[in-house]
N, CA and C atoms of all chains as a GROMACS GRO file, in nm:
protein
  567
    1MET      N    1   1.030  -1.199   1.052
    1MET     CA    2   1.057  -1.181   1.184
    1MET      C    3   0.946  -1.120   1.268
    2PRO      N    4   0.896  -1.196   1.360
    2PRO     CA    5   0.762  -1.145   1.426
    2PRO      C    6   0.795  -1.025   1.518
    3MET      N    7   0.681  -0.964   1.554
    3MET     CA    8   0.683  -0.859   1.651
    3MET      C    9   0.569  -0.871   1.748
    4PRO      N   10   0.597  -0.874   1.873
    4PRO     CA   11   0.485  -0.893   1.972
    4PRO      C   12   0.384  -0.788   1.953
    5ALA      N   13   0.254  -0.826   1.978
    5ALA     CA   14   0.148  -0.722   1.962
    5ALA      C   15   0.165  -0.603   2.056
    6ALA      N   16   0.216  -0.635   2.171
    6ALA     CA   17   0.235  -0.522   2.282
    6ALA      C   18   0.334  -0.423   2.225
    7ASP      N   19   0.442  -0.467   2.151
    7ASP     CA   20   0.546  -0.372   2.093
    7ASP      C   21   0.473  -0.283   1.985
    8LEU      N   22   0.398  -0.349   1.902
    8LEU     CA   23   0.330  -0.282   1.800
    8LEU      C   24   0.231  -0.172   1.856
    9GLU      N   25   0.157  -0.208   1.956
    9GLU     CA   26   0.066  -0.119   2.024
    9GLU      C   27   0.145   0.006   2.089
   10ALA      N   28   0.254  -0.033   2.150
   10ALA     CA   29   0.342   0.067   2.220
   10ALA      C   30   0.388   0.177   2.115
   11HIS      N   31   0.434   0.128   1.995
   11HIS     CA   32   0.468   0.223   1.886
   11HIS      C   33   0.364   0.312   1.848
   12LEU      N   34   0.244   0.256   1.824
   12LEU     CA   35   0.129   0.329   1.777
   12LEU      C   36   0.088   0.427   1.896
   13ARG      N   37   0.092   0.379   2.016
   13ARG     CA   38   0.052   0.453   2.121
   13ARG      C   39   0.137   0.585   2.138
   14ASP      N   40   0.271   0.560   2.116
   14ASP     CA   41   0.360   0.681   2.130
   14ASP      C   42   0.327   0.783   2.020
   15ALA      N   43   0.297   0.737   1.903
   15ALA     CA   44   0.281   0.833   1.795
   15ALA      C   45   0.143   0.894   1.791
   16PHE      N   46   0.036   0.816   1.847
   16PHE     CA   47  -0.096   0.871   1.846
   16PHE      C   48  -0.151   0.859   1.986
   17PRO      N   49  -0.112   0.952   2.082
   17PRO     CA   50  -0.147   0.933   2.223
   17PRO      C   51  -0.301   0.935   2.241
   18ASP      N   52  -0.372   1.009   2.162
   18ASP     CA   53  -0.515   1.018   2.178
   18ASP      C   54  -0.604   0.905   2.123
   19ALA      N   55  -0.528   0.814   2.045
   19ALA     CA   56  -0.597   0.714   1.967
   19ALA      C   57  -0.669   0.610   2.030
   20SER      N   58  -0.771   0.560   1.970
   20SER     CA   59  -0.836   0.442   2.003
   20SER      C   60  -0.774   0.334   1.912
   21ILE      N   61  -0.708   0.237   1.973
   21ILE     CA   62  -0.636   0.138   1.903
   21ILE      C   63  -0.680  -0.007   1.927
   22THR      N   64  -0.705  -0.082   1.822
   22THR     CA   65  -0.754  -0.226   1.840
   22THR      C   66  -0.650  -0.303   1.747
   23ILE      N   67  -0.586  -0.402   1.808
   23ILE     CA   68  -0.493  -0.483   1.733
   23ILE      C   69  -0.537  -0.628   1.731
   24GLU      N   70  -0.547  -0.697   1.620
   24GLU     CA   71  -0.578  -0.838   1.611
   24GLU      C   72  -0.465  -0.915   1.555
   25ASP      N   73  -0.429  -1.020   1.605
   25ASP     CA   74  -0.322  -1.108   1.551
   25ASP      C   75  -0.390  -1.209   1.464
   26LEU      N   76  -0.386  -1.177   1.333
   26LEU     CA   77  -0.475  -1.262   1.235
   26LEU      C   78  -0.430  -1.397   1.220
   27ALA      N   79  -0.303  -1.427   1.225
   27ALA     CA   80  -0.272  -1.571   1.196
   27ALA      C   81  -0.215  -1.638   1.331
   28GLY      N   82  -0.201  -1.562   1.440
   28GLY     CA   83  -0.148  -1.618   1.558
   28GLY      C   84  -0.004  -1.634   1.552
   29ASP      N   85   0.069  -1.572   1.455
   29ASP     CA   86   0.214  -1.592   1.447
   29ASP      C   87   0.300  -1.459   1.475
   30GLY      N   88   0.226  -1.357   1.516
   30GLY     CA   89   0.300  -1.230   1.554
   30GLY      C   90   0.357  -1.166   1.428
   31ASP      N   91   0.305  -1.205   1.308
   31ASP     CA   92   0.365  -1.141   1.180
   31ASP      C   93   0.253  -1.090   1.095
   32HIS      N   94   0.131  -1.118   1.130
   32HIS     CA   95   0.012  -1.072   1.048
   32HIS      C   96  -0.096  -1.009   1.137
   33TYR      N   97  -0.091  -0.874   1.141
   33TYR     CA   98  -0.184  -0.803   1.224
   33TYR      C   99  -0.292  -0.720   1.152
   34ARG      N  100  -0.393  -0.698   1.218
   34ARG     CA  101  -0.489  -0.588   1.170
   34ARG      C  102  -0.491  -0.480   1.284
   35ALA      N  103  -0.478  -0.356   1.245
   35ALA     CA  104  -0.485  -0.246   1.344
   35ALA      C  105  -0.597  -0.150   1.302
   36ARG      N  106  -0.682  -0.126   1.392
   36ARG     CA  107  -0.776  -0.016   1.377
   36ARG      C  108  -0.741   0.097   1.462
   37ILE      N  109  -0.718   0.216   1.399
   37ILE     CA  110  -0.671   0.327   1.476
   37ILE      C  111  -0.762   0.438   1.442
   38ALA      N  112  -0.825   0.500   1.550
   38ALA     CA  113  -0.901   0.618   1.533
   38ALA      C  114  -0.836   0.724   1.605
   39SER      N  115  -0.793   0.836   1.540
   39SER     CA  116  -0.720   0.941   1.606
   39SER      C  117  -0.756   1.084   1.543
   40SER      N  118  -0.767   1.181   1.624
   40SER     CA  119  -0.794   1.317   1.572
   40SER      C  120  -0.686   1.361   1.479
   41THR      N  121  -0.561   1.305   1.493
   41THR     CA  122  -0.454   1.336   1.402
   41THR      C  123  -0.488   1.311   1.258
   42PHE      N  124  -0.578   1.217   1.227
   42PHE     CA  125  -0.611   1.182   1.091
   42PHE      C  126  -0.712   1.271   1.025
   43SER      N  127  -0.768   1.355   1.107
   43SER     CA  128  -0.878   1.443   1.058
   43SER      C  129  -0.837   1.530   0.938
   44GLY      N  130  -0.920   1.511   0.831
   44GLY     CA  131  -0.891   1.596   0.706
   44GLY      C  132  -0.779   1.547   0.618
   45LEU      N  133  -0.722   1.424   0.657
   45LEU     CA  134  -0.624   1.368   0.576
   45LEU      C  135  -0.671   1.255   0.480
   46SER      N  136  -0.615   1.238   0.358
   46SER     CA  137  -0.649   1.135   0.285
   46SER      C  138  -0.612   0.999   0.343
   47ARG      N  139  -0.663   0.894   0.288
   47ARG     CA  140  -0.628   0.762   0.346
   47ARG      C  141  -0.482   0.728   0.327
   48VAL      N  142  -0.429   0.768   0.214
   48VAL     CA  143  -0.283   0.738   0.192
   48VAL      C  144  -0.204   0.817   0.292
   49ARG      N  145  -0.233   0.942   0.319
   49ARG     CA  146  -0.163   1.020   0.418
   49ARG      C  147  -0.173   0.958   0.554
   50GLN      N  148  -0.296   0.919   0.592
   50GLN     CA  149  -0.316   0.850   0.720
   50GLN      C  150  -0.234   0.736   0.741
   51HIS      N  151  -0.222   0.650   0.636
   51HIS     CA  152  -0.152   0.526   0.648
   51HIS      C  153   0.001   0.555   0.650
   52GLN      N  154   0.042   0.666   0.585
   52GLN     CA  155   0.182   0.704   0.571
   52GLN      C  156   0.221   0.740   0.714
   53LEU      N  157   0.136   0.807   0.790
   53LEU     CA  158   0.168   0.850   0.919
   53LEU      C  159   0.183   0.726   1.020
   54VAL      N  160   0.103   0.626   0.994
   54VAL     CA  161   0.122   0.502   1.073
   54VAL      C  162   0.252   0.427   1.031
   55TYR      N  163   0.281   0.432   0.905
   55TYR     CA  164   0.406   0.353   0.869
   55TYR      C  165   0.520   0.448   0.932
   56ALA      N  166   0.510   0.569   0.929
   56ALA     CA  167   0.625   0.652   0.984
   56ALA      C  168   0.641   0.626   1.123
   57ALA      N  169   0.526   0.605   1.195
   57ALA     CA  170   0.534   0.573   1.341
   57ALA      C  171   0.605   0.443   1.372
   58LEU      N  172   0.594   0.352   1.270
   58LEU     CA  173   0.667   0.212   1.288
   58LEU      C  174   0.808   0.220   1.248
   59LYS      N  175   0.860   0.339   1.208
   59LYS     CA  176   1.001   0.357   1.185
   59LYS      C  177   1.066   0.252   1.104
   60GLY      N  178   1.014   0.223   0.986
   60GLY     CA  179   1.076   0.134   0.899
   60GLY      C  180   1.053  -0.013   0.926
   61LYS      N  181   0.986  -0.045   1.031
   61LYS     CA  182   0.967  -0.191   1.063
   61LYS      C  183   0.868  -0.254   0.969
   62MET      N  184   0.778  -0.169   0.908
   62MET     CA  185   0.676  -0.228   0.818
   62MET      C  186   0.749  -0.268   0.696
   63GLY      N  187   0.724  -0.396   0.648
   63GLY     CA  188   0.793  -0.442   0.525
   63GLY      C  189   0.918  -0.516   0.566
   64GLY      N  190   0.973  -0.492   0.692
   64GLY     CA  191   1.082  -0.566   0.739
   64GLY      C  192   1.039  -0.668   0.849
   65GLU      N  193   1.054  -0.620   0.985
   65GLU     CA  194   1.009  -0.706   1.086
   65GLU      C  195   0.865  -0.740   1.082
   66LEU      N  196   0.772  -0.647   1.021
   66LEU     CA  197   0.638  -0.677   1.015
   66LEU      C  198   0.604  -0.710   0.866
   67HIS      N  199   0.556  -0.834   0.844
   67HIS     CA  200   0.524  -0.866   0.703
   67HIS      C  201   0.394  -0.804   0.665
   68ALA      N  202   0.294  -0.820   0.750
   68ALA     CA  203   0.157  -0.784   0.714
   68ALA      C  204   0.090  -0.711   0.821
   69LEU      N  205   0.047  -0.586   0.796
   69LEU     CA  206  -0.027  -0.506   0.886
   69LEU      C  207  -0.142  -0.443   0.811
   70ALA      N  208  -0.267  -0.507   0.830
   70ALA     CA  209  -0.381  -0.454   0.753
   70ALA      C  210  -0.422  -0.332   0.844
   71LEU      N  211  -0.445  -0.219   0.777
   71LEU     CA  212  -0.475  -0.092   0.848
   71LEU      C  213  -0.618  -0.036   0.819
   72GLU      N  214  -0.684  -0.002   0.922
   72GLU     CA  215  -0.804   0.074   0.903
   72GLU      C  216  -0.789   0.201   0.993
   73THR      N  217  -0.788   0.312   0.938
   73THR     CA  218  -0.765   0.433   1.010
   73THR      C  219  -0.892   0.523   0.991
   74SER      N  220  -0.921   0.602   1.101
   74SER     CA  221  -1.026   0.700   1.083
   74SER      C  222  -1.003   0.812   1.179
   75ALA      N  223  -1.064   0.920   1.149
   75ALA     CA  224  -1.060   1.043   1.244
   75ALA      C  225  -1.160   1.013   1.351
   76THR      N  226  -1.137   1.062   1.466
   76THR     CA  227  -1.233   1.043   1.578
   76THR      C  228  -1.351   1.137   1.556
   77MET      N  229   2.664  -0.323  -0.915
   77MET     CA  230   2.624  -0.187  -0.902
   77MET      C  231   2.542  -0.162  -0.772
   78SER      N  232   2.566  -0.055  -0.709
   78SER     CA  233   2.497  -0.036  -0.578
   78SER      C  234   2.358   0.015  -0.612
   79GLU      N  235   2.260   0.010  -0.513
   79GLU     CA  236   2.129   0.051  -0.528
   79GLU      C  237   2.122   0.205  -0.545
   80THR      N  238   2.215   0.274  -0.476
   80THR     CA  239   2.228   0.411  -0.488
   80THR      C  240   2.255   0.459  -0.622
   81ALA      N  241   2.341   0.389  -0.687
   81ALA     CA  242   2.383   0.426  -0.823
   81ALA      C  243   2.268   0.396  -0.922
   82GLU      N  244   2.183   0.304  -0.884
   82GLU     CA  245   2.072   0.268  -0.981
   82GLU      C  246   1.950   0.351  -0.954
   83ALA      N  247   1.941   0.424  -0.843
   83ALA     CA  248   1.818   0.493  -0.799
   83ALA      C  249   1.770   0.597  -0.908
   84PRO      N  250   1.853   0.682  -0.962
   84PRO     CA  251   1.797   0.770  -1.057
   84PRO      C  252   1.733   0.700  -1.186
   85ALA      N  253   1.798   0.596  -1.228
   85ALA     CA  254   1.742   0.520  -1.341
   85ALA      C  255   1.606   0.453  -1.301
   86VAL      N  256   1.604   0.403  -1.179
   86VAL     CA  257   1.473   0.340  -1.128
   86VAL      C  258   1.367   0.443  -1.120
   87ASN      N  259   1.392   0.555  -1.061
   87ASN     CA  260   1.293   0.666  -1.048
   87ASN      C  261   1.246   0.703  -1.185
   88GLU      N  262   1.343   0.720  -1.278
   88GLU     CA  263   1.299   0.755  -1.421
   88GLU      C  264   1.206   0.648  -1.479
   89PHE      N  265   1.236   0.520  -1.456
   89PHE     CA  266   1.151   0.416  -1.514
   89PHE      C  267   1.009   0.423  -1.444
   90ILE      N  268   1.007   0.452  -1.322
   90ILE     CA  269   0.874   0.457  -1.251
   90ILE      C  270   0.794   0.572  -1.306
   91ALA      N  271   0.860   0.685  -1.310
   91ALA     CA  272   0.794   0.817  -1.353
   91ALA      C  273   0.734   0.793  -1.496
   92LYS      N  274   0.811   0.734  -1.583
   92LYS     CA  275   0.777   0.709  -1.724
   92LYS      C  276   0.660   0.613  -1.729
   93THR      N  277   0.664   0.506  -1.646
   93THR     CA  278   0.567   0.408  -1.642
   93THR      C  279   0.434   0.459  -1.600
   94VAL      N  280   0.430   0.537  -1.488
   94VAL     CA  281   0.299   0.587  -1.438
   94VAL      C  282   0.255   0.700  -1.537
   95ALA      N  283   0.347   0.764  -1.605
   95ALA     CA  284   0.293   0.872  -1.701
   95ALA      C  285   0.242   0.815  -1.829
   96GLU      N  286   0.288   0.704  -1.871
   96GLU     CA  287   0.249   0.647  -2.005
   96GLU      C  288   0.135   0.546  -2.001
   97ASN      N  289   0.101   0.501  -1.869
   97ASN     CA  290  -0.010   0.410  -1.851
   97ASN      C  291  -0.113   0.471  -1.753
   98ASP      N  292  -0.239   0.465  -1.794
   98ASP     CA  293  -0.348   0.524  -1.705
   98ASP      C  294  -0.354   0.456  -1.578
   99VAL      N  295  -0.345   0.318  -1.572
   99VAL     CA  296  -0.358   0.242  -1.453
   99VAL      C  297  -0.236   0.151  -1.448
  100VAL      N  298  -0.166   0.164  -1.331
  100VAL     CA  299  -0.043   0.086  -1.324
  100VAL      C  300  -0.042   0.018  -1.190
  101LEU      N  301  -0.025  -0.110  -1.181
  101LEU     CA  302  -0.017  -0.184  -1.055
  101LEU      C  303   0.127  -0.232  -1.035
  102PHE      N  304   0.193  -0.189  -0.935
  102PHE     CA  305   0.328  -0.243  -0.902
  102PHE      C  306   0.293  -0.359  -0.808
  103MET      N  307   0.336  -0.476  -0.839
  103MET     CA  308   0.292  -0.595  -0.777
  103MET      C  309   0.395  -0.699  -0.763
  104LYS      N  310   0.375  -0.806  -0.687
  104LYS     CA  311   0.462  -0.921  -0.680
  104LYS      C  312   0.408  -1.022  -0.773
  105GLY      N  313   0.484  -1.064  -0.875
  105GLY     CA  314   0.450  -1.161  -0.975
  105GLY      C  315   0.374  -1.092  -1.092
  106PHE      N  316   0.295  -1.164  -1.166
  106PHE     CA  317   0.230  -1.120  -1.290
  106PHE      C  318   0.076  -1.127  -1.269
  107PRO      N  319   0.009  -1.035  -1.346
  107PRO     CA  320  -0.141  -1.036  -1.327
  107PRO      C  321  -0.199  -1.171  -1.330
  108ASP      N  322  -0.154  -1.254  -1.422
  108ASP     CA  323  -0.217  -1.388  -1.436
  108ASP      C  324  -0.158  -1.488  -1.345
  109GLN      N  325  -0.051  -1.442  -1.263
  109GLN     CA  326   0.016  -1.537  -1.168
  109GLN      C  327   0.077  -1.458  -1.059
  110PRO      N  328  -0.008  -1.394  -0.973
  110PRO     CA  329   0.040  -1.312  -0.860
  110PRO      C  330   0.119  -1.392  -0.766
  111GLY      N  331   0.235  -1.326  -0.719
  111GLY     CA  332   0.315  -1.398  -0.626
  111GLY      C  333   0.299  -1.365  -0.482
  112CYS      N  334   0.181  -1.310  -0.449
  112CYS     CA  335   0.149  -1.267  -0.306
  112CYS      C  336   0.004  -1.247  -0.301
  113GLY      N  337  -0.054  -1.291  -0.187
  113GLY     CA  338  -0.203  -1.276  -0.174
  113GLY      C  339  -0.258  -1.128  -0.185
  114PHE      N  340  -0.172  -1.039  -0.131
  114PHE     CA  341  -0.217  -0.899  -0.138
  114PHE      C  342  -0.223  -0.839  -0.281
  115SER      N  343  -0.123  -0.880  -0.358
  115SER     CA  344  -0.119  -0.833  -0.500
  115SER      C  345  -0.249  -0.906  -0.569
  116ALA      N  346  -0.270  -1.036  -0.539
  116ALA     CA  347  -0.383  -1.109  -0.600
  116ALA      C  348  -0.514  -1.040  -0.582
  117ILE      N  349  -0.531  -0.988  -0.462
  117ILE     CA  350  -0.653  -0.924  -0.433
  117ILE      C  351  -0.677  -0.806  -0.519
  118VAL      N  352  -0.576  -0.716  -0.534
  118VAL     CA  353  -0.590  -0.600  -0.615
  118VAL      C  354  -0.616  -0.626  -0.762
  119VAL      N  355  -0.552  -0.740  -0.808
  119VAL     CA  356  -0.564  -0.779  -0.943
  119VAL      C  357  -0.708  -0.825  -0.969
  120GLN      N  358  -0.768  -0.900  -0.872
  120GLN     CA  359  -0.909  -0.947  -0.883
  120GLN      C  360  -1.002  -0.823  -0.886
  121ILE      N  361  -0.981  -0.726  -0.807
  121ILE     CA  362  -1.061  -0.610  -0.798
  121ILE      C  363  -1.062  -0.542  -0.933
  122LEU      N  364  -0.948  -0.517  -0.988
  122LEU     CA  365  -0.935  -0.445  -1.119
  122LEU      C  366  -0.994  -0.531  -1.228
  123ASP      N  367  -0.980  -0.653  -1.225
  123ASP     CA  368  -1.043  -0.750  -1.320
  123ASP      C  369  -1.193  -0.746  -1.313
  124HIS      N  370  -1.232  -0.743  -1.184
  124HIS     CA  371  -1.383  -0.750  -1.167
  124HIS      C  372  -1.447  -0.608  -1.224
  125LEU      N  373  -1.373  -0.497  -1.198
  125LEU     CA  374  -1.427  -0.376  -1.242
  125LEU      C  375  -1.413  -0.365  -1.399
  126GLY      N  376  -1.323  -0.445  -1.453
  126GLY     CA  377  -1.305  -0.450  -1.603
  126GLY      C  378  -1.218  -0.336  -1.651
  127VAL      N  379  -1.120  -0.286  -1.576
  127VAL     CA  380  -1.040  -0.186  -1.611
  127VAL      C  381  -0.898  -0.251  -1.652
  128GLY      N  382  -0.847  -0.196  -1.763
  128GLY     CA  383  -0.717  -0.245  -1.814
  128GLY      C  384  -0.609  -0.191  -1.723
  129PHE      N  385  -0.498  -0.264  -1.702
  129PHE     CA  386  -0.389  -0.201  -1.630
  129PHE      C  387  -0.253  -0.268  -1.670
  130ALA      N  388  -0.153  -0.184  -1.645
  130ALA     CA  389  -0.019  -0.244  -1.663
  130ALA      C  390   0.030  -0.295  -1.535
  131GLY      N  391   0.067  -0.420  -1.532
  131GLY     CA  392   0.114  -0.484  -1.409
  131GLY      C  393   0.270  -0.480  -1.423
  132VAL      N  394   0.335  -0.430  -1.312
  132VAL     CA  395   0.477  -0.431  -1.309
  132VAL      C  396   0.526  -0.516  -1.195
  133ASN      N  397   0.595  -0.622  -1.231
  133ASN     CA  398   0.647  -0.717  -1.140
  133ASN      C  399   0.769  -0.661  -1.066
  134VAL      N  400   0.758  -0.625  -0.938
  134VAL     CA  401   0.870  -0.568  -0.864
  134VAL      C  402   0.975  -0.674  -0.826
  135LEU      N  403   0.941  -0.802  -0.833
  135LEU     CA  404   1.036  -0.900  -0.794
  135LEU      C  405   1.143  -0.921  -0.902
  136GLN      N  406   1.117  -0.861  -1.024
  136GLN     CA  407   1.220  -0.882  -1.125
  136GLN      C  408   1.348  -0.811  -1.094
  137ASN      N  409   1.347  -0.723  -0.997
  137ASN     CA  410   1.464  -0.635  -0.988
  137ASN      C  411   1.462  -0.573  -0.850
  138GLU      N  412   1.562  -0.598  -0.762
  138GLU     CA  413   1.569  -0.556  -0.626
  138GLU      C  414   1.561  -0.407  -0.619
  139ALA      N  415   1.639  -0.334  -0.712
  139ALA     CA  416   1.640  -0.185  -0.707
  139ALA      C  417   1.501  -0.135  -0.743
  140LEU      N  418   1.426  -0.199  -0.823
  140LEU     CA  419   1.289  -0.149  -0.843
  140LEU      C  420   1.202  -0.176  -0.720
  141ARG      N  421   1.216  -0.287  -0.658
  141ARG     CA  422   1.134  -0.320  -0.543
  141ARG      C  423   1.153  -0.215  -0.431
  142GLN      N  424   1.288  -0.180  -0.411
  142GLN     CA  425   1.307  -0.077  -0.318
  142GLN      C  426   1.274   0.062  -0.357
  143GLY      N  427   1.300   0.078  -0.495
  143GLY     CA  428   1.275   0.213  -0.554
  143GLY      C  429   1.136   0.265  -0.549
  144ILE      N  430   1.036   0.164  -0.574
  144ILE     CA  431   0.899   0.204  -0.572
  144ILE      C  432   0.853   0.236  -0.431
  145LYS      N  433   0.913   0.181  -0.323
  145LYS     CA  434   0.873   0.213  -0.192
  145LYS      C  435   0.917   0.361  -0.164
  146ALA      N  436   1.032   0.392  -0.203
  146ALA     CA  437   1.080   0.526  -0.180
  146ALA      C  438   1.012   0.632  -0.260
  147TYR      N  439   0.977   0.587  -0.389
  147TYR     CA  440   0.908   0.680  -0.486
  147TYR      C  441   0.766   0.720  -0.428
  148SER      N  442   0.695   0.615  -0.371
  148SER     CA  443   0.562   0.644  -0.323
  148SER      C  444   0.560   0.683  -0.178
  149ASP      N  445   0.679   0.671  -0.102
  149ASP     CA  446   0.674   0.684   0.035
  149ASP      C  447   0.575   0.582   0.099
  150TRP      N  448   0.595   0.458   0.060
  150TRP     CA  449   0.497   0.350   0.101
  150TRP      C  450   0.567   0.225   0.106
  151PRO      N  451   0.565   0.158   0.231
  151PRO     CA  452   0.655   0.039   0.254
  151PRO      C  453   0.619  -0.085   0.200
  152THR      N  454   0.504  -0.101   0.138
  152THR     CA  455   0.457  -0.239   0.097
  152THR      C  456   0.421  -0.241  -0.045
  153ILE      N  457   0.408  -0.356  -0.095
  153ILE     CA  458   0.358  -0.392  -0.229
  153ILE      C  459   0.236  -0.467  -0.214
  154PRO      N  460   0.128  -0.456  -0.293
  154PRO     CA  461   0.118  -0.386  -0.415
  154PRO      C  462   0.088  -0.231  -0.399
  155GLN      N  463   0.106  -0.160  -0.507
  155GLN     CA  464   0.079  -0.015  -0.515
  155GLN      C  465   0.010   0.021  -0.642
  156LEU      N  466  -0.105   0.092  -0.627
  156LEU     CA  467  -0.187   0.123  -0.755
  156LEU      C  468  -0.171   0.271  -0.782
  157TYR      N  469  -0.139   0.292  -0.912
  157TYR     CA  470  -0.134   0.428  -0.956
  157TYR      C  471  -0.246   0.448  -1.063
  158VAL      N  472  -0.317   0.555  -1.059
  158VAL     CA  473  -0.418   0.592  -1.157
  158VAL      C  474  -0.378   0.733  -1.214
  159LYS      N  475  -0.355   0.741  -1.344
  159LYS     CA  476  -0.324   0.878  -1.409
  159LYS      C  477  -0.212   0.942  -1.331
  160GLY      N  478  -0.109   0.860  -1.298
  160GLY     CA  479   0.009   0.918  -1.240
  160GLY      C  480  -0.001   0.947  -1.093
  161GLU      N  481  -0.117   0.921  -1.031
  161GLU     CA  482  -0.130   0.950  -0.893
  161GLU      C  483  -0.139   0.826  -0.807
  162PHE      N  484  -0.062   0.825  -0.696
  162PHE     CA  485  -0.065   0.704  -0.609
  162PHE      C  486  -0.202   0.704  -0.537
  163ILE      N  487  -0.269   0.595  -0.556
  163ILE     CA  488  -0.408   0.573  -0.496
  163ILE      C  489  -0.404   0.501  -0.367
  164GLY      N  490  -0.316   0.396  -0.359
  164GLY     CA  491  -0.307   0.320  -0.227
  164GLY      C  492  -0.255   0.178  -0.240
  165GLY      N  493  -0.246   0.115  -0.138
  165GLY     CA  494  -0.204  -0.026  -0.129
  165GLY      C  495  -0.333  -0.114  -0.119
  166CYS      N  496  -0.315  -0.236  -0.087
  166CYS     CA  497  -0.419  -0.343  -0.080
  166CYS      C  498  -0.539  -0.292   0.006
  167ASP      N  499  -0.512  -0.247   0.130
  167ASP     CA  500  -0.618  -0.217   0.224
  167ASP      C  501  -0.703  -0.107   0.167
  168ILE      N  502  -0.637   0.004   0.118
  168ILE     CA  503  -0.708   0.119   0.069
  168ILE      C  504  -0.791   0.080  -0.049
  169ILE      N  505  -0.727   0.004  -0.145
  169ILE     CA  506  -0.803  -0.025  -0.267
  169ILE      C  507  -0.923  -0.113  -0.237
  170ARG      N  508  -0.911  -0.208  -0.139
  170ARG     CA  509  -1.025  -0.288  -0.096
  170ARG      C  510  -1.126  -0.206  -0.036
  171GLU      N  511  -1.091  -0.114   0.048
  171GLU     CA  512  -1.190  -0.026   0.116
  171GLU      C  513  -1.262   0.058   0.008
  172MET      N  514  -1.192   0.107  -0.090
  172MET     CA  515  -1.240   0.203  -0.194
  172MET      C  516  -1.329   0.113  -0.288
  173PHE      N  517  -1.297  -0.013  -0.311
  173PHE     CA  518  -1.381  -0.099  -0.397
  173PHE      C  519  -1.504  -0.121  -0.324
  174GLN      N  520  -1.506  -0.161  -0.199
  174GLN     CA  521  -1.630  -0.195  -0.114
  174GLN      C  522  -1.720  -0.068  -0.110
  175SER      N  523  -1.664   0.050  -0.094
  175SER     CA  524  -1.749   0.158  -0.079
  175SER      C  525  -1.794   0.217  -0.216
  176GLY      N  526  -1.739   0.169  -0.326
  176GLY     CA  527  -1.774   0.210  -0.457
  176GLY      C  528  -1.695   0.335  -0.513
  177GLU      N  529  -1.602   0.379  -0.415
  177GLU     CA  530  -1.519   0.499  -0.456
  177GLU      C  531  -1.427   0.474  -0.567
  178LEU      N  532  -1.378   0.350  -0.582
  178LEU     CA  533  -1.279   0.314  -0.681
  178LEU      C  534  -1.349   0.323  -0.817
  179LYS      N  535  -1.469   0.257  -0.825
  179LYS     CA  536  -1.540   0.264  -0.945
  179LYS      C  537  -1.571   0.409  -0.988
  180THR      N  538  -1.613   0.482  -0.892
  180THR     CA  539  -1.632   0.635  -0.927
  180THR      C  540  -1.512   0.698  -0.974
  181LEU      N  541  -1.405   0.674  -0.906
  181LEU     CA  542  -1.276   0.736  -0.952
  181LEU      C  543  -1.237   0.700  -1.081
  182LEU      N  544  -1.246   0.572  -1.125
  182LEU     CA  545  -1.206   0.526  -1.258
  182LEU      C  546  -1.306   0.573  -1.362
  183THR      N  547  -1.430   0.587  -1.328
  183THR     CA  548  -1.526   0.632  -1.419
  183THR      C  549  -1.497   0.788  -1.453
  184GLU      N  550  -1.476   0.857  -1.334
  184GLU     CA  551  -1.451   1.005  -1.360
  184GLU      C  552  -1.330   1.028  -1.441
  185GLN      N  553  -1.235   0.938  -1.426
  185GLN     CA  554  -1.108   0.949  -1.511
  185GLN      C  555  -1.125   0.897  -1.651
  186GLY      N  556  -1.246   0.855  -1.686
  186GLY     CA  557  -1.280   0.805  -1.828
  186GLY      C  558  -1.222   0.679  -1.850
  187LEU      N  559  -1.194   0.595  -1.743
  187LEU     CA  560  -1.131   0.470  -1.770
  187LEU      C  561  -1.232   0.351  -1.758
  188LEU      N  562  -1.350   0.389  -1.709
  188LEU     CA  563  -1.469   0.293  -1.716
  188LEU      C  564  -1.588   0.357  -1.794
  189SER      N  565  -1.662   0.276  -1.862
  189SER     CA  566  -1.780   0.343  -1.917
  189SER      C  567  -1.898   0.311  -1.834
   0.00000   0.00000   0.00000
């Protein structure tokens, strides 16, 4: 079940207001994205913890509505 | 049987598996026949590094497939464990492989010479 890129970005923007966010639709099908997120929230956290925060922001949609979201996170 | 009823048994299975095997990959399909591109990538990386691992096919059982997500607090498959610790999914493993961190980690754990 696809999700528009704008919705994905809105979810991420809500959770990480200070972030620099770049979203690419990898397959053009609204179901395979790559997101690069740089936010001060990630400072000092392990990659696993950073990605867990992103998944939490997506409120269970990852693995359901969203099949594939390649993540690159970094602290600003 | 409901998934709730199976949850303790699934948790016990996962805990035992990651305790008894140094490197465990929870994946879709089998190491020689991955059922998903993301699982295939991690298998290739582990093979390339030459580290042995136990591959657990989560597609064999729906309770296991959901159970591992809850156990790791991670919504996707594959998931790599080293010495009982959750290391990451496909993106993190690929990033750690490219930066050399994965090899360093496995070497420090005595799993690569």
